[in-house]
N, C-alpha and C positions, 0 to 999 in steps of 0.2 A: 563440474560446478560445485562450489562449496555449500555445505548445509547452512541454512539461515535460521537463527534462533530469535532474532529481534525484528519487530515490525519495521522499524526504520531502515534496517539493513535490507530487508526484503523489498521495501518500497523503492529504495535506490536501485536495486538490481532490476526490478520490474520496469522502472522508468527507463533505464538504459536499454533494456531489451526492446522496449517500444520506441526507442530512439527519440526520447523526449528530454528536453533540458529541464532543469529545476524551474526555470522561468516559465517555460511552456506549461508545466503542470500547475504552477501557481496561478497563471492566467486562466487556465481551463477551469479551475475550481474556485476562482475569485478569492484568493487569499494572497498574503504577501510571500515574496521569495524567501524572506527570513523565516517564516513559519515552515515552509517546506524544508529548508535547511535544518531547522531544529527537529522536525519530525524524523528526517533521515538520520540525524545524529542521535536519535533516541533521547533527546532532551525534552521533548513534548509529545503528547498524544493528541491526535486530532479530535475536535469536537465531533459529536454524532453527525452534525450537518456536514462538516468537512469530510468526514469518512464516507458519507453517502455520495458526495460529489467525487471523491477519489475513486470509488468503485466503478463509476462509469468511465472516467478518464483512463483507468488502468485495465479496462475491458474485463472486469470480473463478470462471470456468467450471472444473469439476472436471478436465477433461482438460489444463488449463494450470497446475494447482497446483504441480507440481514446478519448472517454469520460473519461476513467480512467486516461489517461495522463493529461488531462485538470484538473481533480480533484487533482491529485498529485501535479501539478504545482500551485494550488491555484486559478485557473481560473474559477472553478465551485464549488458549495458547495458539500460536501461529499454525500449528499442525491440525487444528480443528476443521479446516476448510479443505475438502478434497482437491479443489482447484489449486490451492497453494502447495499441497503435498506433491501433486503432479509436476508443478513448476519447479519445486525444490529438488525433485528427483532427476532433473536434467532433461525434462521433456520440452523445454522452450524451443 
């Protein structure tokens, strides 16, 4: 699996790993399909509220939710979350 450097790219890979469509993610987090597409294209960052909704949908471990939100918001690098490092390392 290729290394991921951008949150949108990671989101797309994780969504596909969970076998979710963009529409299913959008519905689960109560946002538009267009917004999920823009986040995956790294054209937008999710709001804190949307990032919090994404963490549950993407099955992020509870103890890592706060750091996940900061990563999604661009406040920390993608590699700051041990769960993401494990996933990027091919452990999916």
